[in-house]
C-alpha positions in Angstrom: 0.0 -0.2 0.0 1.5 3.3 -1.1 0.0 6.5 -0.5 1.0 10.2 -1.3 3.4 11.2 1.4 0.9 13.3 3.4 0.1 12.4 6.8 -3.7 12.2 6.7 -3.4 10.2 3.4 -1.0 7.5 5.0 -3.4 7.2 8.0 -6.1 6.2 5.9 -3.9 3.4 4.4 -2.7 2.2 7.8 -6.4 2.0 8.9 -7.3 0.0 6.0 -4.0 -2.2 6.4 -5.1 -3.1 9.8 -8.7 -4.2 8.5 -7.1 -6.2 5.7 -4.8 -8.1 8.3 -7.8 -9.0 10.2 -9.1 -10.7 7.2 -5.9 -12.7 7.1 -3.9 -10.7 4.4 -0.1 -9.8 4.8 -0.2 -6.2 4.2 2.6 -3.8 3.9 2.3 0.0 4.2 5.1 2.2 2.8 5.6 5.2 5.3 7.8 8.2 4.8 10.6 8.2 7.5 9.8 11.6 8.8 6.3 10.5 9.9 7.8 7.5 11.7 10.3 9.8 13.4 7.8 12.2 14.4 5.3 9.4 15.5 2.7 11.0 13.2 1.3 7.8 12.1 -0.3 5.0 14.2 1.5 1.9 12.9 0.4 -0.7 15.3 -1.0 -3.9 13.7 0.7 -3.2 10.4 4.0 -4.4 8.6 5.7 -1.2 7.6 8.2 -0.4 4.8 10.1 2.9 5.9 11.5 4.9 3.0 12.3 8.7 2.0 14.9 9.9 4.4 16.0 11.9 1.3 12.5 13.5 1.1 12.8 15.2 4.5 9.4 16.5 5.6 7.8 16.5 2.1 4.7 18.0 3.5 6.9 21.2 4.2 8.5 20.8 1.1 5.3 20.8 -1.0 3.3 23.2 0.7 5.4 25.2 3.0 5.9 28.1 0.8 2.1 28.3 -0.4 1.1 28.5 3.4 3.8 31.3 3.9 2.4 33.1 1.2 -1.2 32.6 2.7 -0.2 34.1 6.0 1.3 37.0 4.1 -2.1 37.5 2.5 -0.6 37.0 -0.9 -2.7 34.9 -3.5 -0.9 32.0 -5.4 -0.7 32.3 -9.2 0.4 30.3 -11.9 4.0 30.1 -11.1 3.2 28.7 -7.7 1.0 25.9 -9.3 3.9 25.0 -11.8 6.4 25.2 -9.1 4.1 22.6 -7.1 4.0 20.4 -10.1 7.7 20.3 -10.4 8.2 19.7 -6.6 5.7 16.8 -6.8 7.3 15.2 -9.9 10.7 15.5 -8.2 9.3 13.8 -5.1 7.9 10.9 -7.5 11.0 10.7 -9.4 13.3 10.5 -6.0 10.9 7.6 -5.0 11.1 5.4 -8.0 14.7 6.0 -8.2 15.1 4.5 -4.7 16.5 0.9 -5.5 16.6 -0.2 -2.2 12.6 0.6 -1.9 11.8 -0.8 -5.2 13.6 -3.8 -4.4 11.9 -4.3 -1.1 8.5 -4.1 -2.7 9.4 -6.3 -5.6 10.9 -9.0 -3.4 7.5 -9.3 -1.5 5.9 -10.4 -5.0 2.7 -8.6 -4.3 -0.7 -9.9 -5.5 -2.2 -6.4 -5.4 -1.1 -2.6 -5.1 -3.1 -0.3 -3.6 -2.2 3.3 -4.7 -3.2 6.9 -4.3 -5.5 8.6 -7.1 -4.4 12.2 -5.8 -4.0 14.0 -9.2 -0.5 15.8 -8.4 0.7 12.2 -7.5 -1.0 10.4 -10.3 2.5 9.7 -12.1 3.3 7.3 -9.3 0.7 4.8 -10.8 3.6 3.8 -13.2 4.8 1.5 -10.2 2.1 -1.0 -11.2 3.3 -1.0 -14.8 7.0 -1.2 -13.8 6.2 -4.4 -11.8 3.3 -5.6 -13.7 1.1 -5.9 -10.9 -2.7 -5.1 -10.7 -3.6 -2.1 -8.3 -6.5 -0.7 -6.7 -7.0 3.2 -6.1 -7.8 4.3 -2.6 -8.2 8.0 -1.6 -10.3 11.1 -1.4 -9.8 12.1 -4.9 -13.1 11.5 -6.9 -11.8 12.2 -10.5 -14.9 11.8 -12.7 -13.1 12.5 -16.0 -10.1 10.4 -15.2 -12.4 7.5 -14.2 -14.5 8.0 -17.4 -17.6 8.9 -15.7 -20.0 10.5 -18.2 -21.2 13.7 -16.4 -22.3 17.3 -17.2 -19.7 20.0 -16.3 -22.4 22.3 -15.3 -24.2 20.0 -12.9 -21.1 18.6 -10.9 -19.4 20.8 -8.1 -15.8 22.1 -8.9 -13.2 22.0 -6.2 -12.0 25.5 -7.2 -15.3 27.3 -7.4 -17.6 28.1 -4.5 -20.7 29.2 -6.5 -22.2 25.6 -7.1 -25.6 24.8 -5.5 -27.7 21.8 -5.5 -30.8 23.8 -6.2 -31.4 26.9 -8.1 -28.0 27.9 -9.7 -28.0 31.0 -12.0 -26.9 30.8 -15.6 -23.7 32.6 -14.8 -22.8 30.1 -11.9 -23.5 27.1 -14.3 -21.2 28.7 -16.7 -18.6 29.2 -14.2 -19.0 25.8 -12.8 -18.9 24.2 -16.3 -15.8 26.4 -17.1 -14.2 25.3 -13.9 -14.6 21.7 -14.3 -13.2 21.9 -17.9 -10.2 23.7 -16.5 -9.7 21.0 -13.8 -9.9 18.3 -16.4 -7.1 20.1 -18.5 -5.0 20.5 -15.4 -5.1 16.9 -14.5 -3.7 16.0 -17.9 -1.1 18.5 -16.9 0.0 16.5 -14.0 0.7 13.4 -16.2 4.3 13.0 -17.6 4.3 10.1 -20.1 8.2 10.4 -20.6 8.5 9.1 -17.1 7.0 5.9 -18.2 9.6 5.6 -20.8 12.3 6.5 -18.3 11.4 4.0 -15.4 9.8 1.2 -17.5 11.9 0.8 -20.6 11.5 -2.9 -20.5 7.6 -2.6 -20.7 5.0 -2.1 -23.6 4.7 1.6 -24.0 1.6 3.1 -22.4 0.7 6.7 -21.1 0.1 7.6 -17.6 -3.6 7.9 -18.5 -3.7 4.4 -19.8 -2.2 2.8 -17.0 -4.4 4.7 -14.6 -7.4 3.5 -16.2 -6.3 -0.3 -15.7 -7.4 0.2 -12.0 -9.4 -2.7 -10.8 -11.3 -0.6 -8.4 -11.6 3.2 -7.4 -12.3 3.1 -3.6 -13.2 6.8 -2.8 -13.2 8.4 0.8 -16.6 10.4 0.0 -20.2 10.2 0.3 -23.4 11.9 -0.7 -24.0 13.3 2.9 -21.1 15.4 3.5 -20.4 16.0 -0.2 -22.4 16.8 -3.0 -24.0 13.9 -5.1 -22.2 13.1 -8.1 -22.6 10.3 -10.8 -20.8 6.9 -10.2 -19.8 3.7 -12.1 -20.1 0.3 -10.8 -16.3 0.1 -9.9 -16.3 3.3 -7.8 -16.9 2.6 -4.3 -17.8 5.5 -1.9 -16.8 4.4 1.7 -17.2 7.7 3.7 -13.9 8.2 5.7 -11.7 5.8 7.6 -10.9 8.7 9.9 -14.2 8.3 11.9 -14.2 5.8 14.7 -15.8 5.3 18.2 -13.9 7.4 20.6 -11.6 6.4 23.5 -11.5 7.7 26.9 -9.8 11.0 27.2 -6.4 10.9 28.8 -4.8 13.6 30.9 -4.4 16.7 30.9 -7.4 16.7 28.4 -9.9 14.9 30.5 -9.5 17.3 33.5 -9.8 20.4 31.2 -12.9 19.3 29.3 -14.8 17.7 32.3 -14.0 20.9 34.2 -15.5 23.3 31.6 -19.0 24.5 32.6 -20.1 26.1 29.3 -18.6 23.4 27.0 -15.9 23.5 25.0 -14.7 24.4 21.2 -12.1 22.4 19.6 -9.8 24.3 17.4 -7.4 22.7 15.1 -5.8 23.6 11.5 -4.7 20.2 10.8 -1.4 18.1 11.2 0.7 20.5 9.0 -0.3 23.7 10.8 1.2 24.3 14.0 3.0 27.5 13.5 0.6 30.5 13.4 1.7 34.0 12.8 1.6 36.2 16.1 -0.9 38.7 14.7 -3.3 35.9 13.9 -2.8 33.8 17.1 -3.3 37.1 19.2 -6.6 37.8 17.3 -7.7 34.2 17.9 -6.9 34.4 21.6 -8.9 37.7 21.9 -11.8 36.0 20.2 -11.7 32.9 22.4 -11.8 35.2 25.6 -15.0 37.1 24.3 -17.1 34.1 24.1 -18.3 31.6 26.6 -16.7 28.3 25.6 -13.4 27.0 26.8 -10.9 26.0 24.0 -8.8 23.3 23.3 -6.4 24.5 20.5 -3.9 22.6 18.6 -1.2 25.2 17.8 2.4 26.3 18.9 1.4 28.9 21.1 1.7 29.4 24.8 -1.6 30.2 26.7 -1.5 33.1 29.1 -5.3 31.8 30.1 -4.8 28.2 30.7 -8.1 28.0 32.7 -9.9 29.2 29.4 -7.6 28.1 26.5 -5.6 25.0 26.6 -2.9 24.6 23.9 -1.1 21.5 22.7 1.1 20.3 19.7 -1.1 17.3 19.4 -4.7 16.7 20.3 -6.9 13.6 20.5 -9.3 15.2 17.9 -11.7 12.2 17.5 -12.1 11.6 21.0 -12.7 15.3 21.9 -15.1 15.7 19.2 -16.9 12.8 20.6 -17.2 14.3 24.2 -20.8 15.4 25.1 -19.2 18.9 26.2 -17.8 19.6 22.8 -20.4 22.2 21.2 -18.2 23.6 18.3 -15.2 22.7 16.0 -13.2 25.5 14.6 -11.3 24.0 11.7 -9.4 24.6 8.4 -11.8 22.1 6.8 -9.5 19.4 6.1 -11.5 16.3 4.8 -10.8 14.0 7.9 -11.5 16.7 10.4 -14.8 17.4 8.6 -15.9 13.8 8.5 -14.8 13.4 12.4 -17.3 16.4 13.2 -19.9 15.0 10.8 -19.6 11.5 12.7 -19.8 13.0 16.1 -22.5 15.8 15.0 -20.5 18.8 16.0 -21.2 22.0 14.2 -18.2 23.5 12.3 -16.7 27.1 11.7 -14.6 26.7 8.9 -11.4 28.8 8.5 -10.1 27.5 5.2 -6.6 28.2 4.2 -5.7 26.6 1.0 -6.3 24.1 -1.6 -9.6 21.7 -1.3 -10.3 23.4 2.2 -12.0 26.2 0.5 -14.4 23.6 -1.5 -14.7 21.9 1.8 -15.9 24.9 3.7 -18.4 25.7 0.9 -20.0 22.3 1.0 -20.2 22.3 4.9 -22.1 25.7 4.8 -24.4 24.7 2.0 -25.4 21.6 3.7 -26.2 23.8 6.8 -23.4 22.2 9.2 -21.9 25.8 10.0 -20.5 28.9 8.9 -17.3 30.0 6.8 -15.0 33.0 7.3 -11.4 34.3 6.4 -9.1 33.9 9.2 -7.0 36.6 7.7 -9.8 39.2 7.2 -12.1 38.4 10.4 -11.8 40.7 13.4 -11.6 39.1 16.7 -15.1 40.6 17.6 -16.7 38.9 14.5 -15.0 35.7 15.1 -16.3 35.5 18.6 -19.7 36.3 17.3 -19.6 33.7 14.6 -18.4 31.0 17.2 -21.3 32.0 19.5 -23.7 31.8 16.6 -22.5 28.2 15.3 -22.5 26.7 18.6 -25.8 28.1 19.9 -27.9 27.8 17.0 -30.5 25.0 16.7 -30.3 25.1 13.0 -26.7 24.1 12.5 -26.6 21.3 15.6 -30.0 19.9 14.0 -28.7 19.7 10.5 -25.3 18.1 11.2 -27.2 15.6 13.7 -29.6 14.5 11.1 -26.5 14.1 8.6 -24.8 12.3 11.3 -27.5 9.7 11.7 -27.5 9.1 8.2 -23.9 8.7 7.9 -23.8 6.3 10.6 -26.7 4.0 9.2 -24.9 4.0 5.8 -21.3 3.9 6.5 -20.9 1.8 9.7 -17.1 0.9 9.3 -15.6 2.6 6.2 -12.1 0.8 7.0 -13.8 -2.5 6.9 -15.6 -1.5 3.6 -12.5 -0.8 1.8 -10.9 -4.0 3.1 -13.9 -5.8 1.8 -13.7 -4.6 -1.7 -9.9 -5.1 -1.8 -10.5 -8.6 -0.8 -13.2 -9.1 -3.2 -11.0 -7.9 -6.1 -8.0 -10.1 -5.0 -10.5 -13.0 -5.1 -12.4 -12.3 -8.3 -11.1 -9.5 -10.0 -12.8 -6.2 -11.0 -13.3 -6.6 -14.6 -17.0 -7.5 -14.4 -17.4 -4.0 -12.7 -15.5 -2.1 -15.3 -17.3 0.3 -17.7 -16.4 0.0 -21.5 -15.6 3.6 -21.5 -12.5 2.9 -19.0 -11.0 0.9 -22.0 -11.5 3.4 -24.8 -8.9 5.9 -26.0 -10.1 9.6 -25.6 -11.2 9.8 -29.1 -13.5 6.9 -28.9 -14.9 8.1 -25.5 -15.9 11.5 -26.7 -17.4 9.9 -30.0 -14.9 12.2 -32.0 -14.7 9.4 -34.8 -18.2 9.1 -35.1 -18.7 12.9 -35.1 -15.9 13.0 -37.7 -17.8 10.4 -39.8 -20.9 12.5 -39.5 -19.3 15.9 -40.4 -17.4 13.9 -43.2 -20.5 12.6 -44.6 -22.3 15.9 -44.4 -19.3 17.6 -46.3 -19.5 14.8 -48.8 -23.2 15.1 -49.4 -23.1 18.8 -49.6 -20.2 18.6 -51.9 -21.8 16.1 -54.2 -25.3 18.0 -54.3 -23.3 21.1 -55.1 -21.4 19.5 -57.8 -24.8 18.1 -59.3 -26.3 21.4 -59.0 -23.4 23.1 -60.6 -23.2 20.4 -63.5 -27.2 20.7 -63.9 -27.1 24.4 -64.3 -24.3 24.2 -66.5 -26.1 21.7 -68.8 -29.2 23.7 -68.4 -27.5 26.7 -69.7 -26.1 25.1 -72.7 -29.5 23.5 -73.6 -31.2 26.9 -73.0 -28.4 28.4 -75.3 -29.1 26.2 -78.2 -32.7 26.6 -77.9 -32.6 30.2 -78.0 -30.2 30.1 -80.9 -32.8 28.1 -82.8 -35.6 30.4 -82.0 -33.5 33.4 -83.3 -32.5 31.7 -86.4 -36.1 30.9 -87.3 -37.1 34.5 -86.7 -34.6 35.7 -89.1 
């Protein structure tokens, strides 16, 4: 099992690996060394292949500069996007060039690979081509175009446009949504580098990254139609919810004493595993806001609290266990996917303060579903932040909406890690060919019926040309006959 070198993604893989181990499989998860050194991933019950000391902290390398620009209030541009693509390509190239790692995986003689469908990491799928081993995709990325799902670009949400609505979109919003989706398709193709296939698999038949990607036996997607907007599916796409959710464990100290000692209840505040250092101006604004509202705060940040009776800070939080506690009234989050699912599972309203990337889309869907509100952490004042915290925590509207959604989610997605393990096991025993759409085997020109349209256009052109030629010939012949006729009439008259 080989995920994107991102902590939340690797945690998904270790969760599913444990479920597969319980079913009797021997499962190995490749984990970057920096995560093991920092104890960022729970590896108990799994076999680990450590790799990538050369990567250092890849999350910092890939997203550090983007976050720095965000905190400075600078928006990213095309240059930043190109730089991110090049960095990701460099990470993939380093991993595929790791001869020791490749030998370790090859020596295991795996029956199946489980890989990430994250678009910037898509090139790594060539490992299945290099080793000639079937694979399954597992991850949060639902790539409709890449999975060859027929869809209308104006009726499916785009991750980079916040104007989508399930009901009553205006013409302009539909146009923007369609344009955004078409742009995303083009960007996904930009991520794929077919030259890397030739470089790392010269011994194998020539194939593009797109062709290799569509050989997936199954697409296991960490998504659903409760937290996310409904989207079309194919039979070999299995939506499992999120493996981040689980039943809570008892809180340990010092969290238990702080939470249980709170009279008004608590707000859990976290910007994810990658964001601990918060600029002083922002952290002071947040502290001021926390003190202006009634809830006590448990905050994951590299900040010292001058009010430990009201604000507890820590480099690490038992986030799932805190959100499950009956005294938790609010989750203030950057709206990462895993955190959103934990809040949904435990029915805690969310105040979204998105930073970068898919967090903007996540915050939009949370607000659209009635699970909470969203704001910009850079633009908001301390007084307004305090007001929004009170509004989301105290409103029956938000608590009622997310409680109802939580009941649906628990009803339909009882054990997402077990569901993922079930489908992986199913593919290993029976294969996934019977679920595969014919569209996933077609070249793009066949899928888009370009050859069919070409034949139709060519037929129309030929018919028009033939008719035009016949008309021209007929008119010419008629002119000749007519000319001779009038010549005879004129001759007789004379």
